[in-house]
Phi, psi and omega in degrees: 000106182245008180246155171228132182289148180304319180297322179292320177297318179300318179297318181292321178291323180290324180291336180057030176233132180055042180297133171282163169277118180268116185251115178263121186257011179285173175299148186303319182294326177290320178297314182295331180288326191188125181201167175289135179305144179071358182287158176243155183245126166237107187283089177238026185301310183296319179299317181294327179283316188275315184201091185306333180300327182286349177276349186295320183298308179293328180285336181291349179277355182288151175295148183247018183258012179208153178294154181241135173248120182268145185224137167221201183288315187233004178087015181263301179295326179294334175295322175296321177299319178298318180295321178296316180296320178297321177298329180275358177096008180276154170270106189229147176227158178252132175289117182303126178066010173056219181294334174297318176293319179299326180296339182272350184293134173231139176229151179222156180204157179286145173255130180278095181231146183279080184229156172276067183162199181231138178244129180239145177249130177252115182255144176240087190300329181288345179241352184071021184265145177231123173249167179221145178235123177256129177235126181208125176050044176084354177257155178221147173227147182239137184240128174057052182285153170282180180274006175270082193294326184298331178304315184283323175300320180296319180295314180296316180297322181296337180256012174051048183240164176252128179289129181242352179185151177235132187236135168245134179288339178183175174277106188292156180247349185252341179213156180278125180288142172263009188301308182297315182293322180294319177296319178296321180300325184253002180054052178233165181294144171250117187261126178205142181296140183304329182287348173253345179269064189291320183217037182226143181282114182215150172282121187290138170242125181234166186307128177091349179294146178236135180232127181269134171234105187060235181264009182250129177260127180260125176258132178270126177242113180289117183231066183290168180140301174294315167220163183293334181254016180298136175228160170246138177258117181263115179265089178044037177076355181273328182214142177243112176272097194269002180057231177252018177285312184224121171258177181287326183241003182200192177225174183288152176288159186239005183257339195298316180294323179295312184287339175279354176079022181244003176233138179272351183283174175248167189291327178295318178296319178298319180296317178296321178296318179297321177303315179295322179297317180294323177300321178295317181293323182291348174278352179283168183303137182300329184271005176294138176283131175264120184235093182283174179269355179212157170225126187294347177272215176244084193292142171243123187289152357270140176255109186220160173201152177277142181303317182294342180270348189289321182304330180290327185256346185247104184298330180299329182281351179258357181277146172284173187303314183297313180294323179298310182297316181298317182293313184287328179294332177292319171050065189291321189298157174297158180283155169298148180300135175055032188297330180297312181290322178298313181298315180295326177296318185284342174264359176091011182269352179215145178245126182247128177304145183306322184289349180258353187298314184298316180292326182299319186260006184295129178134182186284162173276133180220045181267351177278150182289335181221000000 
């Protein structure tokens, strides 16, 4: 047995007991772009491909008092690394499917929110994605799901609830949404703002609409800027599911829809719109939990923060209107991988075969402005 499944590695890292040394053998720039938390990089990719014997010298410098898990993009070159390490006397395993496998990992935990029900956060550390599941009085709703539908079915089943609705805060640009397919699977409404549901069948959610899930009433707050149809879901003032409008340390980018060719607006207008949206959110209760749809790191649930605490840690919330628009219009970070096709898929303008979905969205999350 020379492989370790991504879910098993995630469990071992989360337990923080008997942690293996995670060794990433990809090129340094690929590692710096995206990697498993706590992993170390020894760039021996070319050596492993061309002549594995030449990789022995740099790999022999690794500590030998703990097991090693090797990582590459797809688990092929890292298998060669494992064989080299075993020749050197190390206890080594290969991460199955490499970073592609890591991208599929989902973990969930309860969020402590003052609700007549239970709120759970589903984190996807390999993508920086955060979904949420609300369970109340036997009903369940899912917010911003990935396309790995069974993950959410398992959570709902574990709480002996019936799914009554699936909600997307906006048409995402970094990952393919499972919202429409999950709603179809259960024959329940799929909620998306009309300005993002360009060519997809969705139940419209507009500003001020209220939807009951069990004993919890969800208020829709239209918060455009990141996308024209971005919304925040207010769960009775206890929690704000802010999508990509507001993160804990940043805010959503304003160029992606324009550059994907699905928005007629310009980035300065989007930035000004986002500023107004954030002003609306900051009028909500200070003790409301802010629960975004992404975390730029490798999130482990629950990832939460109080609204009243964010201005101190989030520089975007301290900028005046002019500085805010200028900063966001510059939009310095690299784009999410394949964001044009991902965005078009999520608004219904493109259809991607199931077997291509994972590769399409493979890579880091880059929906935050900073």
